[in-house]
C-alpha positions in Angstrom: -131.0 -180.7 181.1 -131.3 -182.6 177.7 -134.8 -183.4 176.4 -133.6 -186.8 175.0 -135.0 -189.9 176.4 -132.8 -193.0 176.7 -134.8 -196.2 176.2 -133.2 -199.2 177.8 -133.8 -202.5 176.2 -132.6 -205.6 178.0 -131.5 -208.4 175.7 -130.4 -211.4 177.8 -129.4 -213.4 174.8 -127.0 -216.3 175.5 -127.5 -218.3 172.3 -124.8 -216.9 170.0 -122.0 -218.9 171.4 -121.5 -222.1 173.4 -120.0 -220.5 176.5 -122.8 -219.4 178.8 -123.0 -216.3 181.0 -124.2 -213.4 178.8 -127.8 -213.6 179.9 -126.8 -211.8 183.1 -125.5 -208.8 181.1 -128.6 -206.5 181.2 -129.1 -206.9 184.9 -125.4 -206.3 185.6 -125.7 -202.9 184.0 -128.8 -202.1 186.0 -127.1 -203.3 189.2 -124.2 -201.0 188.4 -126.9 -198.2 188.1 -126.5 -197.3 184.5 -130.0 -195.7 184.7 -128.7 -193.5 187.5 -125.6 -192.5 185.6 -127.6 -191.5 182.5 -130.0 -189.4 184.7 -127.0 -187.7 186.3 -126.0 -186.7 182.8 -129.4 -185.0 182.3 -131.1 -187.7 180.4 -134.6 -189.0 181.0 -134.6 -192.8 181.2 -137.3 -195.5 180.4 -136.4 -199.0 181.1 -138.5 -201.4 179.1 -137.2 -204.4 181.1 -135.8 -207.5 179.4 -137.1 -209.0 176.1 -137.8 -212.6 175.4 -137.3 -214.3 172.1 -140.1 -215.1 169.8 -141.2 -218.7 170.0 -138.9 -221.2 168.4 -138.6 -224.9 167.8 -136.0 -226.7 170.0 -132.6 -226.9 168.5 -131.0 -230.2 167.6 -128.2 -231.2 169.9 -124.8 -231.4 168.2 -125.9 -229.3 165.3 -123.1 -227.5 163.4 -124.8 -224.1 164.0 -125.3 -223.6 167.8 -128.8 -222.6 168.9 -129.9 -221.5 165.4 -133.6 -221.5 166.2 -133.3 -219.7 169.4 -131.1 -217.0 167.9 -133.6 -216.6 165.0 -136.3 -216.0 167.7 -134.1 -213.4 169.4 -133.4 -211.7 166.1 -137.1 -211.3 165.3 -138.0 -210.0 168.8 -135.0 -207.5 168.9 -135.7 -206.1 165.4 -139.3 -205.3 166.4 -138.3 -203.9 169.6 -135.6 -201.7 168.0 -138.2 -200.0 165.8 -140.6 -199.4 168.6 -137.7 -198.0 170.8 -136.5 -195.7 168.0 -140.0 -194.2 167.9 -139.8 -193.4 171.7 -136.2 -192.0 172.0 -132.5 -193.1 171.9 -132.4 -196.9 172.3 -129.6 -198.5 174.4 -129.5 -202.3 174.0 -128.1 -204.1 177.1 -126.7 -207.4 176.6 -123.5 -209.4 176.5 -123.9 -211.7 173.5 -123.0 -209.8 170.3 -125.5 -211.9 168.4 -128.1 -209.5 169.7 -126.9 -207.1 167.0 -128.5 -209.4 164.4 -131.8 -208.0 165.4 -131.0 -204.6 166.9 -129.1 -203.3 163.8 -131.7 -204.8 161.4 -134.4 -203.1 163.3 -132.9 -199.6 163.5 -131.9 -199.8 159.9 -135.5 -200.6 158.9 -136.6 -197.6 161.0 -134.1 -195.4 159.2 -135.3 -196.5 155.9 -138.9 -195.8 156.7 -137.8 -192.3 157.8 -135.9 -191.7 154.5 -132.4 -191.6 156.1 -129.3 -193.8 155.3 -128.2 -196.0 158.1 -124.6 -196.0 159.3 -123.0 -198.4 161.8 -119.9 -197.9 163.9 -118.8 -201.4 164.9 -116.3 -201.3 167.9 -115.0 -204.9 168.1 -111.9 -207.0 168.0 -113.7 -209.2 165.4 -115.5 -208.2 162.2 -118.4 -210.5 162.7 -118.9 -210.8 158.9 -119.4 -214.6 158.8 -122.6 -216.3 157.7 -123.9 -219.6 159.1 -122.4 -221.3 156.0 -118.9 -219.8 156.4 -118.7 -220.0 160.2 -116.1 -222.6 161.3 -117.2 -222.4 165.0 -121.0 -222.4 164.4 -121.3 -219.5 166.8 -123.8 -216.9 165.5 -122.3 -214.1 167.5 -119.7 -214.0 164.6 -122.4 -213.2 161.9 -124.2 -209.9 162.6 -122.6 -207.8 160.0 -123.0 -210.6 157.5 -126.7 -210.6 158.2 -127.4 -206.9 158.2 -125.5 -206.3 154.9 -127.6 -208.9 153.1 -125.2 -211.8 152.6 -126.7 -215.1 151.7 -126.9 -218.1 154.0 -129.3 -216.9 156.7 -132.1 -219.3 155.8 -134.9 -219.1 158.4 -133.9 -215.7 159.6 -136.3 -212.8 159.2 -135.7 -211.0 155.8 -133.5 -208.0 156.3 -135.9 -205.2 155.4 -133.3 -202.5 154.7 -129.7 -204.0 154.3 -127.0 -201.6 155.4 -124.7 -200.6 152.6 -121.2 -201.9 153.2 -119.6 -198.4 152.7 -121.9 -197.2 155.5 -120.0 -199.4 158.0 -116.8 -198.6 160.0 -115.1 -201.2 162.1 -112.6 -200.1 164.8 -110.3 -202.2 166.8 -109.9 -205.3 164.6 -107.3 -207.8 165.7 -108.8 -211.3 165.4 -110.2 -212.1 161.9 -109.9 -215.7 160.5 -108.8 -216.3 157.0 -112.2 -216.9 155.2 -113.6 -213.8 156.9 -110.6 -211.7 156.0 -110.8 -212.8 152.3 -114.5 -211.8 152.4 -113.9 -208.4 154.0 -111.3 -207.5 151.3 -114.0 -207.7 148.7 -116.3 -205.3 150.5 -116.5 -201.6 150.9 -116.6 -201.8 154.7 -114.2 -199.3 156.3 -112.1 -201.7 158.5 -109.5 -200.3 160.8 -107.3 -202.9 162.7 -105.2 -202.1 165.9 -102.0 -201.9 163.9 -103.4 -198.9 162.0 -104.7 -197.4 165.3 -101.3 -197.9 166.9 -99.5 -196.2 164.0 -102.0 -193.3 163.2 -104.3 -193.0 166.3 -107.9 -193.8 166.8 -109.3 -190.4 166.1 -108.5 -190.0 162.5 -110.6 -192.9 161.1 -113.4 -192.1 163.5 -113.7 -188.5 162.7 -113.4 -189.3 158.9 -116.4 -191.7 159.2 -118.5 -189.3 161.3 -117.9 -186.5 158.7 -119.3 -188.9 156.1 -122.4 -189.7 158.3 -123.0 -185.9 158.9 -122.7 -185.1 155.2 -125.2 -187.8 154.3 -127.7 -186.8 157.0 -127.4 -190.3 158.2 -128.7 -192.2 161.2 -125.7 -193.6 163.3 -125.9 -196.8 165.3 -123.0 -197.6 167.5 -122.5 -201.3 168.5 -119.9 -201.9 171.2 -118.5 -205.4 171.9 -116.5 -205.0 175.1 -113.6 -207.0 173.6 -112.9 -203.8 171.6 -111.0 -202.9 174.8 -107.9 -204.7 175.9 -108.6 -207.6 178.3 -106.2 -206.1 180.9 -109.0 -203.5 181.5 -112.1 -205.6 180.3 -111.4 -209.3 181.1 -115.0 -210.4 181.5 -115.5 -211.5 177.9 -115.7 -214.9 176.3 -113.2 -214.1 173.5 -110.3 -212.2 174.9 -107.8 -210.9 172.4 -104.7 -209.0 173.7 -103.7 -205.6 172.2 -107.1 -203.9 172.3 -108.0 -200.3 172.9 -106.9 -198.6 176.1 -109.4 -197.0 178.5 -108.3 -193.6 177.3 -108.9 -194.6 173.6 -112.3 -195.9 174.5 -113.2 -192.7 176.3 -112.0 -190.6 173.4 -114.2 -192.7 171.0 -117.3 -192.1 173.3 -116.5 -188.4 173.7 -116.1 -187.9 170.0 -119.3 -189.7 169.2 -121.1 -187.5 171.8 -119.7 -184.3 170.5 -120.8 -185.2 167.0 -124.4 -185.4 168.0 -125.0 -188.0 165.3 -125.9 -191.2 167.3 -129.5 -192.2 167.0 
């Protein structure tokens, strides 16, 4: 029996894109008995229920950036909840819209900074999500979390990022859909980005273990952010942005097993 407590934080965010449906994500996990599965593994579980966004002004119809004010409200609420959950145990943010990571990553990074630890982020995703509201062609804010938490400009109205995550402390695995402006911006960063071609050629374990060794050496706090489109749509079709050629079930399991064995996730 482990002494660690998993803190479930429901984030029914549905504002990061125009296609609805993600707000049902947290309750779908509960219906599938995620809490029971965690208890079977020996963890204590506290479910904090579903969050609500901070109050926000109505968004203008037809605006270039979709649901900007609502997403800002979610970001503020999630950043605050992340810090509180970190104080109580190991937070698990339940959602479906990856824009929730605007707040969750900002919140855990601020908590790590207050504890005097460097924050690291493992980003499992078909997309790099490194846009800003200014660079996004779609206007969907689910494509901007890494831009926000690394301190890129263009996030007017969002809560200030208390502790930006250094670029070199981020590792992306599973990339296979990155538009040209985002690709150009990524090449100018120190983010460790590994696409599916590299994984096909060399395997998924090498870049993962190399990154985990860096985290361990630095005594860092590790946050893992999983977008289910990291997996191939043949095994995980229920996403709004399917991209063929993703990770297999076995590759996904290996990533999770390796993270668990490292003991680094916070």
